[in-house]
C-alpha positions, 0 to 999 in steps of 0.5 A, spaced: 710 766 137 703 767 136 702 760 135 705 759 142 700 764 145 694 761 142 697 754 145 698 757 152 691 761 151 688 754 150 692 750 156 689 756 160 682 755 158 683 748 159 685 748 166 680 753 168 675 748 166 678 742 169 678 745 176 671 745 178 670 738 175 677 736 179 674 739 185 667 735 184 671 729 183 675 730 190 668 730 194 668 730 200 675 733 202 672 737 208 667 736 214 660 735 212 655 739 216 648 736 218 643 742 220 637 740 224 631 745 225 630 743 232 633 743 239 639 738 241 635 732 245 629 733 240 628 726 236 631 729 229 637 731 233 638 724 236 637 720 229 642 725 226 647 724 230 646 716 229 647 717 222 653 721 222 657 717 225 656 711 219 656 716 214 663 719 216 666 712 216 663 711 209 665 718 206 672 718 210 671 725 213 668 728 219 660 729 219 658 734 225 650 736 227 649 743 227 641 745 230 639 752 228 632 751 231 626 756 231 620 757 228 617 750 227 624 748 223 623 754 219 630 757 221 634 751 219 630 750 213 632 757 210 639 757 212 640 750 208 635 753 202 640 759 202 647 755 202 651 753 196 650 746 194 657 744 194 655 737 198 657 740 204 651 742 208 645 738 209 639 738 212 635 733 217 628 735 215 621 732 217 614 732 214 613 738 219 618 742 216 617 740 209 609 738 208 606 741 214 609 748 215 607 749 208 600 750 210 601 752 217 605 758 216 602 763 211 608 765 207 615 761 207 621 765 205 623 758 201 620 753 197 620 746 200 620 743 194 624 748 189 629 750 194 631 743 196 634 737 193 631 730 196 636 725 198 632 720 201 627 719 206 629 716 213 624 713 217 616 713 219 615 716 226 609 715 230 607 719 236 605 715 242 599 717 247 602 718 254 600 720 261 604 721 268 602 715 272 604 719 279 599 724 276 594 720 273 594 713 277 588 710 275 589 711 268 590 705 264 588 706 258 585 711 252 578 709 255 580 712 262 582 718 259 576 719 255 571 717 261 575 723 265 574 728 259 567 727 259 566 727 266 571 734 267 570 737 259 575 743 259 579 741 265 584 736 262 590 739 258 595 736 253 602 738 251 605 739 245 612 741 242 609 747 239 603 750 235 602 746 229 608 740 231 606 733 230 605 733 237 599 738 237 596 735 230 596 728 233 592 731 239 588 735 235 586 730 230 584 725 237 580 731 240 576 733 233 574 725 232 572 724 239 568 731 240 572 731 247 574 738 250 581 737 252 586 744 252 591 744 248 598 747 251 604 748 247 611 748 249 617 750 246 620 743 245 620 737 248 624 738 254 619 744 256 613 739 254 615 733 258 617 737 264 610 740 264 608 732 264 612 730 270 609 736 274 602 735 272 601 742 269 598 738 263 596 730 263 596 728 256 601 728 250 602 725 244 609 725 243 614 722 238 616 715 239 624 716 239 624 721 244 619 718 249 621 711 249 626 712 255 622 715 259 617 709 258 622 704 259 623 707 266 616 708 268 616 716 268 610 716 263 605 710 261 604 709 254 596 708 252 596 708 244 600 709 238 598 713 232 600 709 227 595 704 223 599 698 226 603 696 232 610 698 232 616 694 234 618 697 240 612 696 243 608 690 240 603 690 245 601 697 245 594 698 241 593 703 236 589 710 238 584 707 232 583 701 236 584 703 243 580 710 243 575 707 238 576 712 233 575 708 226 580 712 221 585 715 226 592 715 224 597 721 225 605 719 223 611 723 220 617 722 217 624 724 217 629 725 211 635 728 208 635 734 204 641 738 200 640 745 198 637 745 191 641 743 184 646 739 188 651 736 183 648 729 181 654 725 182 654 728 190 647 726 190 648 719 188 653 718 192 650 720 198 643 717 197 647 710 195 651 711 202 645 713 206 640 707 203 646 703 205 646 705 212 639 705 214 638 698 211 643 695 215 640 690 220 643 693 226 642 700 224 634 698 223 634 694 229 636 701 233 631 704 229 626 699 231 627 700 239 626 707 238 619 706 235 621 708 228 620 704 222 626 704 217 625 707 211 629 709 205 628 711 198 631 714 191 631 721 191 625 721 186 621 717 190 622 722 196 621 728 192 614 725 190 612 722 197 613 730 199 609 733 194 604 728 196 604 729 203 603 737 202 596 735 199 595 731 205 597 735 211 594 741 208 587 738 209 589 736 216 591 743 218 585 746 215 581 741 218 583 742 225 584 750 224 591 751 226 595 757 223 601 761 224 604 767 221 
């Protein structure tokens, strides 16, 4: 009887140890949620939905998008940082949420490196300098904007999607390098900022390409320059800000990337990275991204983490130079 009891105890122990491993082996077995830190219709929302469909097919389970916007993406970031690392909750982050906000906000309730698992970078995202042709019919180039700004110092206004957003910093770098007096007007997200441009409340904006490509093609906004070092595939004839505005060294781009909570099991991490890289590197997916002004990118988890760490340092200098700060 003693021997039988000992055998039963050992068997029970083996079963208890095996259950978590078996559960992990079955991943994924239910819906995966990609959390976004910005509102529906934002660039992150558009890209995450583009990614969710092929990722769902690859993993064989539904993949949905749930936006938890607020505080420059910090609401969504904190939610995922505090989530169980089981592979069912991911985060669609940006250079804003994971590099800029570190300096922009006095203190974050999470660590952008230690509290996340880096899965893969997803693309390089430029801003496009735009005006409303109905509001500024005589503006055809960056040189025209600069001339008007000199003639009417402090009267021109540029919109952004919020204090410290890439749309703000791109404009702040422009005004600092050019020495022009153009007032910054922050709005709560892209729709509000674009409405301000439509109404003439603001005259200028540096907007992320993904969200504004449609209005540009429709003629709602006129593109004057792109914030990258080189022209982008979506608008190959559009000059860079550096060249069009005669501002040597000007550049302002951000990235998108996929994260999980810290301590994501390695088998799940490697599977996610494998599938995401396969999707983003596919010719048809790259074509879609290029049409939206995004330069497709992918990486190993280790490469992505290193890029994130380097960009915290790079953006710290930019944020401090332009004097942006939030509490």
